[in-house]
N, C-alpha and C positions, 0 to 999 in steps of 0.2 A: 504493499498500499504505499502511496506517496504522491508527489506531484511530479510528473514527467516534464513539464514546462520548466521547472527549477532543478531538475536532475536529482532531486532528494527522494529518497525511499527509506522506510524502516521494515525491518523482518522480524524484531524484537517485539514483545507485548508492548503495547503504549498505554500510560497511565495519564496522558493530559491529551486535552484537545489542542490542536495546533491550527493557527491562521496565520494569514500574511495579507499585506494590503498595500496598495501603492496610493500616495497622495492623502492618505486617512488612515485612520486604525482600523485593523483587520474587523471584519463583521462580526458583531457580538463581543467584542473586546471593549471592555469600559475602561479605557485609560487613555491619556494623552502623552505625546512625546515632542521633544523640541523640534525645530523646523523642519524635520522630516515630514510631519504631519500637515505643514503648510505650504510645502514646495511639491509641484507636480513629477519632480524626479525623487522624492520622498517614499520611502517604505518603512515597513516594520514587519517583524515576525514575532508570534507570540503563542505561549503555552499556558492554558489553564487547566487546572485540576483539583479534585477533592480527595485527596490520597487517605485521609481519615475518616471519610464518610459522614462528617457534620453539615453537610449541606453550605460550608463556606469555602469557595474557590481561592486557590493560589493561582498568582498571575505572574508570569516573568515574560518579558518583552526587549526587544533590542530594535532600534531604528537605524536608519541611515539615509544616505543621499546618494546620486550619482552626479559627480562632478567631473568635466571634462572626459568623460568616458570611463571613469575609475570610481570604483565603489568607496565611499567612505562611511565606515560605520559608526555609531555613536559610541563613546568611550564609558557611557554607563549603561546598565541593564536595569530598567523598570522591574520593581520586585513588590508586590502587593500581597500581604497574608502569606508571607513566606512558608510559615510553619504549618498551614492548615492542609 
């Protein structure tokens, strides 16, 4: 299972829901990130999961932009409810 367009796949069991988006946060991912979300060349990838089954999701995301044909990733990872 994976995204052929990104050349990304996983063969191990998945514990998170993964998403990505261009120019905005991935669909269903309730967070914001720096200029990547305001720029048409911006993108973000995120993972959300509830490993302890209490109904509260953990979210991890990283954004970036394409500048002069090069991928520039954010230096920070967005983390919300890390231990949920």
